[in-house]
C-alpha positions in Angstrom: 148.0 -4.0 -46.9 148.3 -6.1 -50.1 145.9 -5.4 -53.0 145.0 -8.6 -54.8 142.9 -8.9 -57.9 141.6 -12.3 -58.9 140.5 -12.7 -62.5 137.8 -15.3 -62.7 135.5 -17.0 -65.2 132.2 -18.9 -64.7 132.3 -22.7 -64.1 135.9 -22.6 -63.1 136.8 -25.0 -60.2 140.2 -23.5 -59.8 138.6 -20.0 -59.4 136.4 -21.2 -56.6 139.4 -22.8 -54.9 141.5 -19.6 -55.3 138.6 -17.5 -53.8 138.3 -19.9 -50.9 142.0 -19.7 -50.3 142.1 -15.9 -50.4 139.2 -15.8 -47.9 141.1 -18.0 -45.5 144.3 -16.0 -45.9 142.4 -12.8 -45.3 142.0 -13.9 -41.7 145.8 -14.0 -41.3 147.1 -11.2 -43.6 146.0 -7.7 -44.3 144.7 -7.8 -47.9 142.1 -6.3 -50.1 140.7 -8.7 -52.7 138.9 -7.5 -55.8 137.3 -10.1 -58.1 137.0 -9.2 -61.8 135.3 -11.5 -64.3 137.1 -12.3 -67.5 133.9 -11.7 -69.3 134.0 -8.0 -68.5 135.8 -5.2 -70.3 138.1 -4.6 -67.3 138.8 -8.4 -67.0 139.6 -8.7 -70.7 141.9 -5.7 -70.6 143.8 -7.0 -67.5 144.1 -10.5 -69.1 145.5 -9.0 -72.3 147.9 -6.6 -70.5 149.3 -9.4 -68.4 149.3 -12.2 -70.9 146.9 -14.3 -68.8 146.8 -17.8 -70.3 143.9 -19.2 -68.2 141.9 -18.5 -65.1 142.2 -17.8 -62.3 144.7 -15.0 -62.7 146.1 -13.4 -59.6 147.5 -9.9 -59.6 149.4 -8.6 -56.5 149.7 -4.8 -56.4 148.8 -4.8 -60.1 151.5 -7.3 -61.2 150.8 -10.8 -62.4 151.6 -13.3 -59.6 150.1 -16.5 -61.1 147.5 -18.0 -63.2 145.8 -21.4 -63.1 145.8 -23.3 -59.8 146.9 -20.9 -57.0 149.8 -22.2 -54.8 149.0 -21.5 -51.1 152.7 -22.0 -50.2 153.9 -19.6 -52.8 151.3 -17.0 -51.9 152.0 -17.3 -48.1 155.7 -16.9 -48.8 155.0 -13.7 -50.7 152.6 -12.3 -48.1 154.9 -13.2 -45.2 157.7 -11.1 -46.8 155.5 -8.0 -46.4 154.7 -9.0 -42.8 151.2 -7.7 -43.3 149.4 -9.9 -40.8 145.8 -9.3 -39.7 146.8 -9.3 -36.0 149.7 -7.0 -36.3 147.8 -4.2 -34.7 146.4 -6.3 -31.9 
């Protein structure tokens, strides 16, 4: 299972798109998604630690994967390497 943290901010169209994409991919891949607002202490600390330039920030297993518009192709490629598919146990 892949642990994903998405760092978001209010009124961010790219954040909404990233959350929608993660929701769709969760039907195909085993993942746990945690949303953290950049207006929270935890969000500010994570953004500072990873040098986040703008939202949304995507952390995979605690490491910065991307920020800004999330690339579905890039994320699928990364998730497929782990072969963590939702139907693997079926």
